[in-house]
C-alpha positions in Angstrom: 0.0 0.0 0.0 1.2 3.5 -0.8 2.2 5.8 2.1 -0.6 7.9 3.5 -0.6 11.6 2.6 0.4 14.1 5.2 -2.8 15.7 6.6 -1.2 18.3 8.8 -2.1 19.1 12.4 -5.9 19.3 11.9 -6.5 15.7 10.9 -5.0 12.4 11.9 -4.9 8.9 10.5 -6.2 6.1 12.7 -6.0 2.3 12.0 -9.5 0.7 11.7 -10.2 -3.0 11.3 -10.3 -2.5 7.5 -7.3 -0.2 7.2 -6.6 3.5 7.5 -9.4 6.1 8.4 -9.1 9.8 8.7 -10.4 11.9 11.7 -10.6 15.6 12.3 -9.0 16.3 15.7 -11.3 19.2 16.7 -14.5 17.5 15.5 -13.5 14.4 17.5 -13.9 16.3 20.7 -17.6 16.8 19.9 -18.6 13.8 17.8 -17.0 10.5 17.1 -16.5 10.3 13.3 -14.2 9.1 10.6 -13.6 9.3 6.9 -13.2 5.8 5.5 -10.7 4.7 2.9 -11.3 2.7 -0.2 -10.4 -0.5 1.7 -13.9 -0.3 3.2 -16.4 -1.1 0.5 -19.8 0.4 1.5 -21.6 -0.3 -1.7 -23.0 -3.3 -3.4 -25.2 -6.1 -2.0 -24.8 -9.3 -0.1 -22.8 -10.3 2.9 -19.8 -8.2 2.0 -21.9 -5.0 2.3 -23.2 -6.1 5.7 -19.7 -6.9 6.9 -18.5 -3.4 5.8 -21.4 -1.6 7.6 -20.8 -3.8 10.7 -17.1 -2.9 10.7 -18.0 0.8 10.4 -20.5 0.6 13.3 -18.0 -1.3 15.4 -15.3 1.4 14.8 -17.8 4.0 16.1 -19.0 1.9 19.0 -22.6 1.6 17.9 -24.8 -1.2 16.8 -25.2 -1.5 13.0 -28.8 -0.5 13.2 -27.8 2.9 14.5 -26.0 3.7 11.2 -28.1 5.9 9.0 -27.6 7.2 5.5 -29.4 8.6 2.5 -29.8 7.8 -1.1 -28.1 11.1 -2.2 -29.8 12.7 -5.2 -28.1 16.1 -5.8 -31.3 17.9 -4.7 -32.2 20.1 -1.7 -33.9 17.6 0.5 -33.0 17.6 4.2 -33.9 14.5 6.3 -34.2 14.9 10.1 -33.6 12.0 12.4 -35.1 12.8 15.8 -34.0 11.0 18.9 -37.6 9.9 19.5 -38.2 8.4 16.1 -35.0 7.0 14.7 -34.2 6.0 11.1 -32.6 2.8 10.2 -31.0 1.4 7.1 -34.2 -0.5 6.2 -35.9 2.9 5.9 -33.7 4.3 3.1 -34.7 7.9 2.4 -33.7 10.3 -0.5 -32.1 13.7 0.2 -28.8 15.5 0.3 -28.5 16.5 4.0 -29.1 14.4 7.1 -29.3 15.9 10.5 -30.0 14.4 13.9 -30.4 15.4 17.6 -29.8 11.8 18.6 -26.2 11.3 19.9 -26.6 7.5 19.4 -27.1 7.8 15.6 -24.2 7.5 13.2 -24.7 9.6 10.1 -23.0 8.1 7.1 -22.3 10.1 3.9 -21.0 8.6 0.7 -18.9 11.1 -1.3 -17.5 10.8 -4.8 -17.4 14.1 -6.6 -18.8 16.2 -3.8 -17.0 17.1 -0.6 -18.8 16.0 2.6 -19.5 18.6 5.2 -19.7 17.5 8.8 -20.9 19.9 11.5 -21.5 19.1 15.2 -23.0 21.1 18.1 -22.3 20.2 21.7 
């Protein structure tokens, strides 16, 4: 594997079960998070996909059912996950922004040609 790029003092590389992951130091003080690498395949169907999502959930210390994501559509839709309602992978929703007041929910964003923006409020 090629050496990891230098990310300066703002970010740090951590070693996850699938390989390297990137974390923002200042955001980590507010919300556990990570940016995955290509070694973790979060697309496709079948047992490989379940294993990847389980690995992600384990790395963030939640059950796999607490990982939430959208079918991103390049629109303006905002999906809200409230602590009293929850949203699970089986309830796939379309939109382009996902927010939650539930500290036990992991919000996953898939990014290709768009930069993900993560914000957290204590």
